[in-house]
FITORNU-372013 format. One record per residue (C-alpha): residue number from 1; x, y, z. Coordinates in nm, 4 decimals. Example, Ala and Ser with C-alpha at 12.3 -4.5 7.8 and 13.67 -1.06 7.14 Angstrom:
<recs>
<rec n="1" xx="1.2300" yy="-0.4500" zz="0.7800"/>
<rec n="2" xx="1.3670" yy="-0.1060" zz="0.7140"/>
</recs>
This chain:
<recs>
<rec n="1" xx="0.5624" yy="0.1339" zz="-2.3557"/>
<rec n="2" xx="0.3352" yy="0.4046" zz="-2.2162"/>
<rec n="3" xx="-0.0377" yy="0.3695" zz="-2.1705"/>
<rec n="4" xx="-0.3294" yy="0.5197" zz="-1.9848"/>
<rec n="5" xx="-0.5438" yy="0.3349" zz="-1.7327"/>
<rec n="6" xx="-0.8508" yy="0.3937" zz="-1.5239"/>
<rec n="7" xx="-0.8419" yy="0.5777" zz="-1.1961"/>
<rec n="8" xx="-0.9081" yy="0.3633" zz="-0.8917"/>
<rec n="9" xx="-0.6571" yy="0.0796" zz="-0.9261"/>
<rec n="10" xx="-0.5495" yy="0.1429" zz="-0.5665"/>
<rec n="11" xx="-0.1861" yy="0.2011" zz="-0.6717"/>
<rec n="12" xx="-0.1232" yy="-0.1687" zz="-0.7361"/>
<rec n="13" xx="0.1566" yy="-0.1824" zz="-0.9924"/>
<rec n="14" xx="0.0569" yy="-0.5266" zz="-1.1206"/>
<rec n="15" xx="-0.2957" yy="-0.3977" zz="-1.1925"/>
<rec n="16" xx="-0.1521" yy="-0.1108" zz="-1.3929"/>
<rec n="17" xx="0.0670" yy="-0.3449" zz="-1.5963"/>
<rec n="18" xx="-0.2204" yy="-0.5869" zz="-1.6478"/>
<rec n="19" xx="-0.4392" yy="-0.3096" zz="-1.7889"/>
<rec n="20" xx="-0.1652" yy="-0.2157" zz="-2.0323"/>
<rec n="21" xx="-0.0991" yy="-0.5720" zz="-2.1402"/>
<rec n="22" xx="-0.4649" yy="-0.6537" zz="-2.2022"/>
<rec n="23" xx="-0.4745" yy="-0.3902" zz="-2.4764"/>
<rec n="24" xx="-0.2290" yy="-0.6018" zz="-2.6743"/>
<rec n="25" xx="-0.3921" yy="-0.9399" zz="-2.6150"/>
<rec n="26" xx="-0.6436" yy="-1.0991" zz="-2.8474"/>
<rec n="27" xx="-0.7534" yy="-1.3542" zz="-2.5881"/>
<rec n="28" xx="-0.8331" yy="-1.3421" zz="-2.2189"/>
<rec n="29" xx="-0.6037" yy="-1.4828" zz="-1.9525"/>
<rec n="30" xx="-0.7310" yy="-1.8317" zz="-1.8701"/>
<rec n="31" xx="-0.4724" yy="-1.9393" zz="-1.6113"/>
<rec n="32" xx="-0.4525" yy="-1.6295" zz="-1.3951"/>
<rec n="33" xx="-0.2126" yy="-1.7739" zz="-1.1379"/>
<rec n="34" xx="0.0273" yy="-1.8757" zz="-1.4159"/>
<rec n="35" xx="0.0094" yy="-1.5219" zz="-1.5509"/>
<rec n="36" xx="0.0843" yy="-1.3831" zz="-1.2029"/>
<rec n="37" xx="0.3945" yy="-1.6019" zz="-1.1701"/>
<rec n="38" xx="0.5080" yy="-1.5095" zz="-1.5212"/>
<rec n="39" xx="0.4536" yy="-1.1431" zz="-1.4377"/>
<rec n="40" xx="0.6669" yy="-1.1743" zz="-1.1233"/>
<rec n="41" xx="0.9443" yy="-1.3399" zz="-1.3242"/>
<rec n="42" xx="0.9366" yy="-1.0605" zz="-1.5811"/>
<rec n="43" xx="0.9308" yy="-0.8010" zz="-1.3055"/>
<rec n="44" xx="1.2352" yy="-0.9330" zz="-1.1182"/>
<rec n="45" xx="1.4234" yy="-1.1106" zz="-1.3952"/>
<rec n="46" xx="1.3937" yy="-1.4431" zz="-1.2122"/>
<rec n="47" xx="1.1481" yy="-1.6314" zz="-0.9929"/>
<rec n="48" xx="1.2649" yy="-1.8111" zz="-0.6790"/>
<rec n="49" xx="1.0489" yy="-2.0316" zz="-0.4598"/>
<rec n="50" xx="1.0177" yy="-1.7515" zz="-0.2043"/>
<rec n="51" xx="0.8954" yy="-1.5037" zz="-0.4639"/>
<rec n="52" xx="0.6553" yy="-1.7570" zz="-0.6111"/>
<rec n="53" xx="0.5134" yy="-1.8192" zz="-0.2642"/>
<rec n="54" xx="0.4875" yy="-1.4456" zz="-0.2016"/>
<rec n="55" xx="0.2935" yy="-1.3772" zz="-0.5191"/>
<rec n="56" xx="0.0685" yy="-1.6782" zz="-0.4703"/>
<rec n="57" xx="-0.0268" yy="-1.5384" zz="-0.1283"/>
<rec n="58" xx="-0.0855" yy="-1.1910" zz="-0.2709"/>
<rec n="59" xx="-0.3018" yy="-1.3405" zz="-0.5433"/>
<rec n="60" xx="-0.5013" yy="-1.5429" zz="-0.2909"/>
<rec n="61" xx="-0.5470" yy="-1.2459" zz="-0.0600"/>
<rec n="62" xx="-0.4991" yy="-0.8815" zz="-0.1532"/>
<rec n="63" xx="-0.5561" yy="-0.9270" zz="-0.5271"/>
<rec n="64" xx="-0.8681" yy="-1.1399" zz="-0.4959"/>
<rec n="65" xx="-1.1146" yy="-0.9159" zz="-0.3148"/>
<rec n="66" xx="-1.3896" yy="-0.7289" zz="-0.4979"/>
<rec n="67" xx="-1.4297" yy="-0.3727" zz="-0.3871"/>
<rec n="68" xx="-1.6451" yy="-0.0710" zz="-0.4486"/>
<rec n="69" xx="-1.6260" yy="0.2811" zz="-0.3224"/>
<rec n="70" xx="-1.3402" yy="0.4382" zz="-0.1337"/>
<rec n="71" xx="-1.0955" yy="0.2415" zz="0.0742"/>
<rec n="72" xx="-0.9216" yy="0.4509" zz="0.3388"/>
<rec n="73" xx="-0.6661" yy="0.3545" zz="0.5949"/>
<rec n="74" xx="-0.7529" yy="0.4183" zz="0.9583"/>
<rec n="75" xx="-0.4272" yy="0.6117" zz="0.9833"/>
<rec n="76" xx="-0.5731" yy="0.9057" zz="0.7896"/>
<rec n="77" xx="-0.8796" yy="0.9439" zz="1.0140"/>
<rec n="78" xx="-0.9132" yy="1.1558" zz="1.3251"/>
<rec n="79" xx="-0.9028" yy="0.9218" zz="1.6272"/>
<rec n="80" xx="-1.2428" yy="0.8082" zz="1.7527"/>
<rec n="81" xx="-1.4121" yy="0.4899" zz="1.8698"/>
<rec n="82" xx="-1.6651" yy="0.4427" zz="1.5897"/>
<rec n="83" xx="-1.4449" yy="0.4194" zz="1.2827"/>
<rec n="84" xx="-1.5391" yy="0.1599" zz="1.0228"/>
<rec n="85" xx="-1.2598" yy="-0.0947" zz="0.9809"/>
<rec n="86" xx="-1.2510" yy="-0.1527" zz="0.6056"/>
<rec n="87" xx="-0.9900" yy="-0.4292" zz="0.5836"/>
<rec n="88" xx="-1.0809" yy="-0.6650" zz="0.3035"/>
<rec n="89" xx="-0.8065" yy="-0.9241" zz="0.3107"/>
<rec n="90" xx="-0.6054" yy="-1.1204" zz="0.5638"/>
<rec n="91" xx="-0.3229" yy="-0.9474" zz="0.7463"/>
<rec n="92" xx="-0.1645" yy="-1.2877" zz="0.8024"/>
<rec n="93" xx="-0.1415" yy="-1.3754" zz="0.4331"/>
<rec n="94" xx="0.0014" yy="-1.0443" zz="0.3260"/>
<rec n="95" xx="0.2485" yy="-1.0540" zz="0.6172"/>
<rec n="96" xx="0.3581" yy="-1.3994" zz="0.5014"/>
<rec n="97" xx="0.4079" yy="-1.2662" zz="0.1486"/>
<rec n="98" xx="0.6139" yy="-0.9770" zz="0.2846"/>
<rec n="99" xx="0.8290" yy="-1.2141" zz="0.4859"/>
<rec n="100" xx="0.8976" yy="-1.4246" zz="0.1760"/>
<rec n="101" xx="1.0040" yy="-1.1137" zz="-0.0159"/>
<rec n="102" xx="1.2289" yy="-0.9788" zz="0.2585"/>
<rec n="103" xx="1.3867" yy="-1.3195" zz="0.3162"/>
<rec n="104" xx="1.4557" yy="-1.3644" zz="-0.0532"/>
<rec n="105" xx="1.6068" yy="-1.0181" zz="-0.0936"/>
<rec n="106" xx="1.8386" yy="-1.0900" zz="0.2009"/>
<rec n="107" xx="1.9974" yy="-1.3924" zz="0.0348"/>
<rec n="108" xx="1.9756" yy="-1.3312" zz="-0.3394"/>
<rec n="109" xx="2.0671" yy="-1.0760" zz="-0.6017"/>
<rec n="110" xx="1.8458" yy="-0.9991" zz="-0.8978"/>
<rec n="111" xx="1.8859" yy="-0.8727" zz="-1.2523"/>
<rec n="112" xx="1.6105" yy="-0.6255" zz="-1.1645"/>
<rec n="113" xx="1.6542" yy="-0.5396" zz="-0.7968"/>
<rec n="114" xx="1.4682" yy="-0.2072" zz="-0.7876"/>
<rec n="115" xx="1.1209" yy="-0.3511" zz="-0.8566"/>
<rec n="116" xx="1.1649" yy="-0.6007" zz="-0.5722"/>
<rec n="117" xx="1.2787" yy="-0.3300" zz="-0.3310"/>
<rec n="118" xx="0.9780" yy="-0.1218" zz="-0.4342"/>
<rec n="119" xx="0.7419" yy="-0.4144" zz="-0.3777"/>
<rec n="120" xx="0.8930" yy="-0.4885" zz="-0.0368"/>
<rec n="121" xx="0.8110" yy="-0.1344" zz="0.0762"/>
<rec n="122" xx="0.4693" yy="-0.1375" zz="-0.0911"/>
<rec n="123" xx="0.3613" yy="-0.4704" zz="0.0595"/>
<rec n="124" xx="0.5211" yy="-0.3829" zz="0.3918"/>
<rec n="125" xx="0.3229" yy="-0.0625" zz="0.4286"/>
<rec n="126" xx="0.0035" yy="-0.2578" zz="0.3726"/>
<rec n="127" xx="0.1046" yy="-0.5013" zz="0.6458"/>
<rec n="128" xx="0.1496" yy="-0.2114" zz="0.8878"/>
<rec n="129" xx="-0.1803" yy="-0.0507" zz="0.7854"/>
<rec n="130" xx="-0.3677" yy="-0.3795" zz="0.8277"/>
<rec n="131" xx="-0.2018" yy="-0.4435" zz="1.1627"/>
<rec n="132" xx="-0.3024" yy="-0.0943" zz="1.2738"/>
<rec n="133" xx="-0.6647" yy="-0.1823" zz="1.1924"/>
<rec n="134" xx="-0.6371" yy="-0.5108" zz="1.3827"/>
<rec n="135" xx="-0.5034" yy="-0.3321" zz="1.6906"/>
<rec n="136" xx="-0.7781" yy="-0.0696" zz="1.6607"/>
<rec n="137" xx="-1.0427" yy="-0.3446" zz="1.6744"/>
<rec n="138" xx="-0.8831" yy="-0.4942" zz="1.9855"/>
<rec n="139" xx="-0.8435" yy="-0.1519" zz="2.1467"/>
<rec n="140" xx="-1.2076" yy="-0.0503" zz="2.0965"/>
<rec n="141" xx="-1.3236" yy="-0.3817" zz="2.2426"/>
<rec n="142" xx="-1.0944" yy="-0.3304" zz="2.5404"/>
<rec n="143" xx="-1.2266" yy="0.0226" zz="2.5889"/>
<rec n="144" xx="-1.5853" yy="-0.1024" zz="2.5907"/>
<rec n="145" xx="-1.4941" yy="-0.3646" zz="2.8483"/>
<rec n="146" xx="-1.3055" yy="-0.1126" zz="3.0623"/>
<rec n="147" xx="-1.5942" yy="0.1368" zz="3.0714"/>
<rec n="148" xx="-1.8184" yy="-0.1288" zz="3.2255"/>
<rec n="149" xx="-1.5719" yy="-0.3112" zz="3.4521"/>
<rec n="150" xx="-1.2972" yy="-0.0563" zz="3.5302"/>
<rec n="151" xx="-1.0518" yy="-0.3442" zz="3.5383"/>
<rec n="152" xx="-0.6963" yy="-0.2045" zz="3.5889"/>
<rec n="153" xx="-0.5485" yy="-0.4893" zz="3.3836"/>
<rec n="154" xx="-0.7587" yy="-0.3869" zz="3.0867"/>
<rec n="155" xx="-0.6346" yy="-0.0307" zz="3.1310"/>
<rec n="156" xx="-0.2741" yy="-0.1512" zz="3.1236"/>
<rec n="157" xx="-0.3468" yy="-0.3509" zz="2.8093"/>
<rec n="158" xx="-0.4957" yy="-0.0407" zz="2.6475"/>
<rec n="159" xx="-0.1823" yy="0.1595" zz="2.7231"/>
<rec n="160" xx="0.0316" yy="-0.1122" zz="2.5654"/>
<rec n="161" xx="-0.1893" yy="-0.1127" zz="2.2554"/>
<rec n="162" xx="-0.1647" yy="0.2661" zz="2.2298"/>
<rec n="163" xx="0.2147" yy="0.2470" zz="2.2496"/>
<rec n="164" xx="0.2171" yy="-0.0133" zz="1.9740"/>
<rec n="165" xx="0.0199" yy="0.2292" zz="1.7578"/>
<rec n="166" xx="0.2826" yy="0.4986" zz="1.8005"/>
<rec n="167" xx="0.5531" yy="0.2471" zz="1.7133"/>
<rec n="168" xx="0.3644" yy="0.1630" zz="1.3937"/>
<rec n="169" xx="0.3690" yy="0.5286" zz="1.2885"/>
<rec n="170" xx="0.7460" yy="0.5355" zz="1.3323"/>
<rec n="171" xx="0.7879" yy="0.2019" zz="1.1536"/>
<rec n="172" xx="0.5760" yy="0.3191" zz="0.8611"/>
<rec n="173" xx="0.7725" yy="0.6421" zz="0.8352"/>
<rec n="174" xx="1.1042" yy="0.4552" zz="0.8383"/>
<rec n="175" xx="0.9831" yy="0.2017" zz="0.5829"/>
<rec n="176" xx="0.8502" yy="0.4579" zz="0.3350"/>
<rec n="177" xx="1.1605" yy="0.6710" zz="0.3817"/>
<rec n="178" xx="1.3802" yy="0.3807" zz="0.2717"/>
<rec n="179" xx="1.2689" yy="0.4052" zz="-0.0920"/>
<rec n="180" xx="1.2832" yy="0.7222" zz="-0.2993"/>
<rec n="181" xx="0.9625" yy="0.6327" zz="-0.4831"/>
<rec n="182" xx="0.7571" yy="0.6850" zz="-0.1666"/>
<rec n="183" xx="0.9005" yy="1.0238" zz="-0.0702"/>
<rec n="184" xx="0.6938" yy="1.3421" zz="-0.0934"/>
<rec n="185" xx="0.9873" yy="1.5249" zz="-0.2479"/>
<rec n="186" xx="1.0021" yy="1.2747" zz="-0.5346"/>
<rec n="187" xx="0.6277" yy="1.3101" zz="-0.5968"/>
<rec n="188" xx="0.6476" yy="1.6899" zz="-0.6133"/>
<rec n="189" xx="0.9693" yy="1.6921" zz="-0.8167"/>
<rec n="190" xx="0.8195" yy="1.4540" zz="-1.0742"/>
<rec n="191" xx="0.5128" yy="1.6772" zz="-1.1049"/>
<rec n="192" xx="0.7219" yy="1.9866" zz="-1.1673"/>
<rec n="193" xx="0.9449" yy="1.8060" zz="-1.4167"/>
<rec n="194" xx="0.6410" yy="1.6928" zz="-1.6143"/>
<rec n="195" xx="0.6042" yy="2.0473" zz="-1.7475"/>
<rec n="196" xx="0.7468" yy="2.1180" zz="-2.0923"/>
<rec n="197" xx="1.0738" yy="2.3173" zz="-2.1035"/>
<rec n="198" xx="0.8961" yy="2.6302" zz="-2.2289"/>
<rec n="199" xx="0.6318" yy="2.6236" zz="-1.9531"/>
<rec n="200" xx="0.5918" yy="2.9336" zz="-1.7410"/>
<rec n="201" xx="0.6438" yy="2.9344" zz="-1.3651"/>
<rec n="202" xx="0.2674" yy="2.9514" zz="-1.3144"/>
<rec n="203" xx="0.2199" yy="2.6260" zz="-1.5075"/>
<rec n="204" xx="0.4943" yy="2.4502" zz="-1.3122"/>
<rec n="205" xx="0.3518" yy="2.5772" zz="-0.9838"/>
<rec n="206" xx="0.0056" yy="2.4614" zz="-1.0880"/>
<rec n="207" xx="0.1383" yy="2.1106" zz="-1.1512"/>
<rec n="208" xx="0.2930" yy="2.1080" zz="-0.8044"/>
<rec n="209" xx="-0.0312" yy="2.2377" zz="-0.6510"/>
<rec n="210" xx="-0.2310" yy="1.9594" zz="-0.8149"/>
<rec n="211" xx="0.0201" yy="1.6979" zz="-0.7016"/>
<rec n="212" xx="-0.0121" yy="1.8200" zz="-0.3431"/>
<rec n="213" xx="-0.3889" yy="1.8438" zz="-0.3742"/>
<rec n="214" xx="-0.4188" yy="1.4866" zz="-0.4981"/>
<rec n="215" xx="-0.2657" yy="1.3401" zz="-0.1831"/>
<rec n="216" xx="-0.4356" yy="1.5761" zz="0.0642"/>
<rec n="217" xx="-0.7644" yy="1.7480" zz="-0.0239"/>
<rec n="218" xx="-0.8416" yy="1.5455" zz="-0.3403"/>
<rec n="219" xx="-1.0208" yy="1.8226" zz="-0.5255"/>
<rec n="220" xx="-1.1489" yy="2.1751" zz="-0.4656"/>
<rec n="221" xx="-1.3562" yy="2.0845" zz="-0.1597"/>
<rec n="222" xx="-1.2106" yy="2.1788" zz="0.1756"/>
<rec n="223" xx="-1.1965" yy="1.8302" zz="0.3154"/>
<rec n="224" xx="-0.9289" yy="1.5880" zz="0.4156"/>
<rec n="225" xx="-0.8439" yy="1.2795" zz="0.2122"/>
</recs>
């Protein structure tokens, strides 16, 4: 089944599927947590205790917050000390959910393995992004303390925090590179293939341009996104 959905769902697959399903329902979902568990079972073909725990944590944390406006990761900003940390759910809960997923995938096989592997990467990248924001908060506090006290131990701690940041970049790159759905080449290839067989080269190139634009400039303005 194919359907359209509103922009701004923050790339959460379950949100996309929910939007599509609601079009076919005559009644609202009363027991949301039960729906979430049923969705996970449909997504993976089975539902173990680990996966149930993972989705319960996601529902309690990442999928519960109410948001407005643009949510940007600190990783896409130029480094500075006055960035706004816009982290709206617990790193601990989403890290727990990720651990449940990884643990389960290590010991079980599934009728539908690809969705689980996708979700492991998707949830994992959010864990890294949230952790990056947590470290940024600690680092800026340490910097403020160091500028007033010049304590060498604080300076050492700041160097360690900076090194952990660089490790996170490498970890994020490795994680996203482990699944074809998160690769830039896949994104561009899918855009080009979306053209009809009789499309001219200019149409195909335009589709690729827009795909690149969406994940960089986000429109005609010369600004970063």
